[in-house]
Phi, psi and omega in degrees: 000132182301146174278171190284349175243024184305137176074002181268150176246129182237153166248130176234114175277149180061043190262004184291338180198179177059221179299315182297325177295320181291328175294312178301314182296317176292321178293323177293326174297332178267008173104354175290155167258135192234133166268111181271098175270131173199136173296335176281089185307313188295320177296316178298308183294328176292324173292326176293320174302316182292328183271339175085210182298348182271016183210149173222143181275144175216136195237022173299145165286103180302138178140000179226160178289334174298314178299316173305319174296323180293315183294311180294325176301321175301316178298315182291322183288331184275310192234348176080009179201165170220133183236338186216136174235119166252123177268093190245336190302139180193161179221162175241141170216060187292133174197151171300154188302320185288347179254352186279132181279166174297325178292322175300322181291310183302313184298316182295309179305314185301310188285313182285301188284299184292325176305317178294315177304309186297315174297320173297312182301321182296306181292333180292320179297322185284317187287322194296310179302317179300318180294325185289334180277347183263150172287158183291326179289330184259355187284125173288145171287134171252150197232123161255129174238113181268165172240113175258206186203159171304327175299331179274355180253324190242349194073163186201132179301126175091002185230042185293329178293308183295315177298312184301312175299322183286321176302318178302318182293333169297319178296310180301316178311298182297322177296309179303321180298317183289325180288329195243354179302325178292342177261011176065037172249113177271137181226114175235174173219158181247137168249096184259164175219110175219157175281107180226179178299336176282328183261340177303318175309331180291349187227029177287326178281126185294330175285327176293324177297320176299317178297316176298307183290343176290345184279341183269129172305323181272352175076019182198163178275151179274169173267148175309326181291341176275345181273317187311313186304327175301322182286326177299305180305320185285338179271347188264176179294337179303336186250025185291342178253025178240128174202150174078020185253151177246119185255110175285112180242080194218015182065024179083029177286311182255103181227000000 
């Protein structure tokens, strides 16, 4: 039986590990071919080796227009199309505002917010003329799935850079949904919470761990594999009538 993403080509940024890796694995399992972007070339190449012919590695550091062009170019050069973009790449530079350097602020904004904007801009430039040539009845839905965060919905102590970037991604998501809906381009975002290399340091202290886990209705962080199905849904035909939405997949953290 064909998968829900059969025949589709997807780009997943920051896909070498964690949530991005789980998304890439789930997409390939559903029949998609995937550009595995990660600045860690070893991690990206290892995942591509595991996924086989349905994946190709790309190692640009997300955050510039040039990097976005390289990622999209890899998809076009390899498979001649792009149908799905997942903007997942991210970094943390946590500090209280009075201790945060300009570099700490700029780096997080560049990777998360500018990187999402640049990659989105690149696929939008590709998709707009294609959509205008197609009839509304015969036009396929193309999908952008951005990644925000509970910090981007609620704010977070010590994360003024990260929260600002993730709140900005919510704004991009809703704006793009309004700009692109008439072209059958759906734009949504997922706000996930999972235990990954980026979040594990936050719960190393037992007392801090207990405080953090108490915030979850389900009392725990999720696994990346529990997050990935939401991306499959938002990338699939099943979500063709959903756009401009923020889906919280967080064990009841944001209620």
